[in-house]
N, C-alpha and C positions, 0 to 999 in steps of 0.2 A: 452516366451513370444519374448524378447530375445537372444535366442536362435533360433530364426528362422530367424528375424532380423537377425541378424547376417548370416543366410544364403543365406536370400534374399540380402546382402547384395556385399557379397561372389559372386552369382549366377551373379547379374550384371557388378561386376566388371569383368567377366569372358568373357561372353557377348561383356564388350566396348572393351577391347584387343583385343578380337576372333574378331570382328569389322576392327581395328587399323593393323593385323595382317597378313586377308586376304586382296585379291583382291576387286576392287571397289565396282562392283556387292553384292561382297556376305555384304561390309565393312559393306552397308546398309540396309540390310537385320540381322547384327546383331546390328550398334550402333547404329541405331537409336530406337528400344525394351529397349533396353538397358539401353542406357542414358533416357530413359522411364521408367524403371522396377528404378533406382537408384532416378529418381523426388517424386515419386510414395514412395518410401521409406522413402525416406528424408521428405517430407510432413508428413508420417504417426508417424514418429522417432522426430518428433518435436513439432508438434502440434493436435496429437490427440491421441499415448503413455502417452504424458504426465499427458491430462485431466483427463483419466480415473480411477488415481491411487488414492485414500483414505491416504486425508492428516488426522494427525489426529490432536485432542483437544491439547490445550496446558491448563495452567491454565490462561492465560489474555485472552486468545478465548473463556469467557461467550456469554448466548443470553442475549442482550436487556428487560429492565421491560420496558412497556409503555411508561412510561414513558422519559426512555432515549431515544427512537427512536422517539419521540416527538426534542427531544432535539438533538440526531444528523442529525433530517431534516433544523430544527433551525439554525444549526451549518453549510451546506450545501446551503442554501440560502443567507445567511450572509455573506458567502463568504469566508470563516476563512480555509478553507481547498486550497487559492492561495496565503498566509503565513504563513500555519504552518503546518509543519508537524506530521506524524504520526508509523514513521520507525526508528527503529533504523541502521542504515547499521557497515556496519565489520572490517571501517575503521576508522583511526587516527583520525578523525576530531570528526565522532560518540566518542570518547574514555572518558567516564562517565554520560554517557547519561544513561547508565540501560543495562539491558543484550538487546543480537544484538536481532531485534525481529523476528520472524520465518513465515512459511504457518497455522501455526494452530491458530495462533495469528489471523485469520483476519474471521478465518471462521465466526463468524454472521454477517457479517462484505459487502453488499453488496446495491450499487456500496461501494468499496473498496477506503476507502479516506484517501492514503498511504500520499500524496501532489510532490513540486513536486522545491518547494522551499522552505530556510528555512531565510524570514525575519525577521519574526517571531519565538521562540521557537520552541521546538520538543515536542510535546504534548504525548508525547507513554508513559509515567509517573506521568504521572500529576495526575493520581486521587490520592485524598487522601494528596497529601502531603499539596497543602489547605484547611482550612476546607469551608464550603456553603458562611458567611457573605465575604471572604476575596473577592473570583468569583467574587459573585453580588457587590463588589467594584469596583474592577477592572474589571467590563464591565460598568459597569453604568462612568467611570470616569477613563481612564487607566493611563491620566498623570495630572500629577501636576498644576492647578492654576493659585495656590501664595505660594509661600517660605511660607507661612506656614502649608502643603500640604504637605512637600517633603518627610516628612515620615512615612506620613497614610500608610495604607496597601490596598495595590492594586494599589498604586499607583506608577508608573514605568515611573523616566522620561528618557526622551529622545527618550520613544516608540511614534511609528511613526500610532498604533491602535486605530482605529477609537473609540469611544465612541458608547452602546447600547443602553443605556439608554429612548429610546423609547417602546423598548421591554414591554409588555405585565410582571405584575408578573408570571402566569402560564407563557408564555414563559421563562423569563428568570430561572423559576426554572426548567426548565423540560432546557434547556442549561448543567445547573450548576452539575445538574445530570449525562451529557451523559457526557460533562468531568468529573466529578470523577468516571464514567468508566472506563477510561482509564489507567489502568492500569500495 
């Protein structure tokens, strides 16, 4: 398939160069179709062909349970994606965050919740790092309010994360199940 694409690019290039070489009347007869052919080839090679490739699943790319899907919806509804990313990039800043994210990691994610800004930490490898009770404590009250709360599990001094204490028990359990699925 890529061989045919390369041949089309070559043909379009010859048409364009031939149109430039010949006189003006022939130029419009060869240059315009050549340029249109190049635009079509560029569109096919950047938009259509990549979408036709089969993305293999990775060990991280597993289907979600019903509870985890509900937690994912709550994650989106509460705007967690605005402050947390779920992707480890191959750059110095992300060194130490875990393995670099692959396309197959997000096979069952739609829409993808990669995030665009890291106000909070990256959550791509959060699952299994803390116990459910730690997540419950952190989501209910992420910041210590009194000095005696300083060393308590889930309390993060300096955090600007809002408290999600208004979530029902079912919603809190679902959100925690989703966070634990991020491995």
